[in-house]
N, C-alpha and C positions, 0 to 999 in steps of 0.2 A: 717683254723679252724674258725668256727663261734664264735660269742660272747657267744651264749648259751653254746657251747661246752666248751669254756674257763671257763665260770662260773661254770659249773658242775664239771669240773676237779678241780677248785679251792676250791670247797666246799666238795668234796668227802673225806671221811676218810678211813683209812685202812679197807679193807673188801669189802663186796658186796654192790653195790649201784644200786637199782632197777631203779632209775631215769637215771643214766648214761647208764645202759644196754638198757633201753627202747629207749633212744636217739640213741644209736649205731645201734639198730635193724632198726629203722626208717631211719637212714642216711646211712645204709650199712657199718658201721664201726665196726670192730670186738671189742668185750669187752676186749680181750687179745690176744696176738700173741706170738708164739714161733718160733724162727728161728733156723734151724738145718743145719749143714754143714757136708757133707760126703766126705770121701777121699778114694782113692784106685782104683783098677780095676773097670771097668764099671759094671761087674757082681756083685761085692761086694757092690758098691754104690746102685744099683737097689734093692738088697736084704735088705739093711739097710733102704731104703726109704719105701719099702713095709712093713717092720716090724714096722716102726714108724707110718705109717698110721693105721696098725692093732691095735696098742697100743692106739693111741689117738682117734680112731673112737668110743671108748667106751664113750666118752664125747658127750652128746647130742648136735647136731648142729655143730659139728666140721667140718671144711672145710680145704682142702689141696691145695697147689699150689706150683709149681716149679718156684722159682724166677730167677734162673740162672743155667746153666749147662755148665761147662767148660771142655776143653780138653787141655792137656799139650803138648808141651810148650805153655805158654801164649804169645799172641802177645805183644811185648814190648811197643807198642803204647797204649795198654789198661791196662797194669799192675797197673798203679796208680789208676785205678778205684776200686781197691781192697786193702785189708790190706796185703801189700807185704810180710811180714814175714811168713804169712800162706802158701806162695808158695815158701819159701826159698829164697826170694829176700831181701837183706839187705835194711833197710830204717830207718831213724831217724824221720820220719814224726810224729810218735806217741808222740814224745817229744815236738812237737810244739803246744800242747793243749793251746788254748787261744791266741796264737800269730796270727799275720796277715798272712794268707796264701791264695792261690787260693780258698780253701774251706771255708775260714772264712775271707772275705775281710773287715769286720767292727768289729774288736775284741774289747773287753773291755780294760780298762787301766791296767789290771792285774787281779790277782785272789789270794784268800787265801784258802788253802786246809783244809777241815774238814775231818779227816781220823780216825774215831774211830775203834777200834779193838773189835770184838765180838766173842763169842764161835762159833765153827764150827758146828752149828746145824740149821736145818730149823726153829725150835722154836725161836732161837735167832734172825734170820733174820726177822721174823714176829714181834717179840717184839721190836726190834730196829726200824723198820719202824713205828710201832705204836707210840713209845715214841718220836722219832725225828720228825715225820711228824706233830704231834700235837704241839710240841714245836716250830718247824719252822713256822708253820702257826700263832701261837700266837705272835712270835717275828718278823713276816714279813720277814723271811729269804727265799731265793729262793732255798731251799733244801728239798728233800724228799716230793716234791709236788705230785709225783706219786710213785707207788711202786718201790723201788730201790733195786737192787741186789748187793751184795758185790763182791769184787775180791777174787780170790782163790790162791794167790801167795804162801801162807804158808800151811803146812800140818795140823797144829793144830789150826788155827784160820782163821776167815774171816776178811776182811778189806774193809771199805767203803772209796772211794776216790772221794770227791765231792768238786767242786770249787765254792766259793763265789766270785762274781765279784767285782773288784774295779771300781767305776764309776767316773764320773766327778763332781758329786754332793757331797760336804763335809758332808751334813747332812745324806745322805744315807749311805755313808761310815762309819760315826760314829755309826749309828744304826746297821749296819752289824757287826762292831767290837764288840759292846756290846752284840749283839745277839750271836756272835761266842763264846764269853767267857761263856755265859749262856749255850750254847749247850755243851761245854766242862764240865761244872759243872754237867749238867744233865746226861751226859754219865758217869761221875765218880760216881754219886749216884747209878747207875745200875751196876757198876763194869766194865765199858767199858772205857779204857784209849785211849789216842791219840797215833797214830803211829808217826806222825811228824807234825810240825807246824812252822809257821813263828816266828821270834824272839819276836815279840810283844805279842805273846800268850804263850811263853814258861813258864812264871811264873804261868799262869793259869793252864797249863797242869801239871806242877810239884806239884801244890797245891792239885790236886785231888789224887795224890799218897800219901795218908796220913796215911797209916797203921803204927801202933806202933809209933805214934807221929812223923810222917815223917821220918821213919827209912831210906828210900831210899835217901832222900836229905842229911841226916846226913852222910850216907855212902859216897856219892859223895863228900861232903865237906871234909871228912877225907882224901880221896884220893887226893883231890885238895891241901890240906895243905902239904901232903907228897911229891907230885910230883912237885908242883908249889908254893912253900912257899911265893914267892914274888908277886904272883898273876898277872903275866905278860901275861899269855896265855889266850886269849879270856875271860876276866873277865865278869861274868854274863851270859855267853852262857849257855843255858838250865837251867837258874836260879841257876847256880853253881857259887857262888861268893867267892873271896878270903877273908880270915879272916878279913882283915882290912876294907872291904867294906860291910860286912854282916849287914843287918838291917838298912842300910842307904838309901835304895831305897824308893821313895814315891809311 
């Protein structure tokens, strides 16, 4: 990637960028790409491929290419080149995100997940990208720098799962932590709560669930007092403190 390409990507906001498109046309880089996977008997795959081309050919300038075509069973020596579970091959590789692996020999020192939940609509995806990309750019956070799609794990909502790296520079880590808290706050202002977070951010997440004078937190505290009156089970986890420690945190 050239410096000009990086600069254009860093400056572009959500939506159409004539400068980026012009650069792509000149450099032979597609403005956007869509990857499709088809499964089944070869006749079915071919029909799906033809249907996809018919559909997307309506877009002016659309081009099509076959990246790979596989026959089962896969060669065991090549199976790791693909996402194994898609072929029914058990693998825990997906859980090594950020760790040192043959595919990532120089990992970061760790990561902090930013995982806001949004409504399951296309409009919400666009709005969340707009809001968070502008915020991340202002905060200097390495998130939402390009258009980001959420995961579809649940039937009623979308979830973004984005990693903020932990670096060797204390000043950068401090800036990322403060920026992370601000992103949580901005998400809360739009009604988007966090799915999960590291302990250091759990109070910030709980704070945005403020409906009815923090009814959710008070409900959790009521349960805490009934089930664990002495406060010996994970005090402070998820910002749920035992009665004798509430309000004592700085």
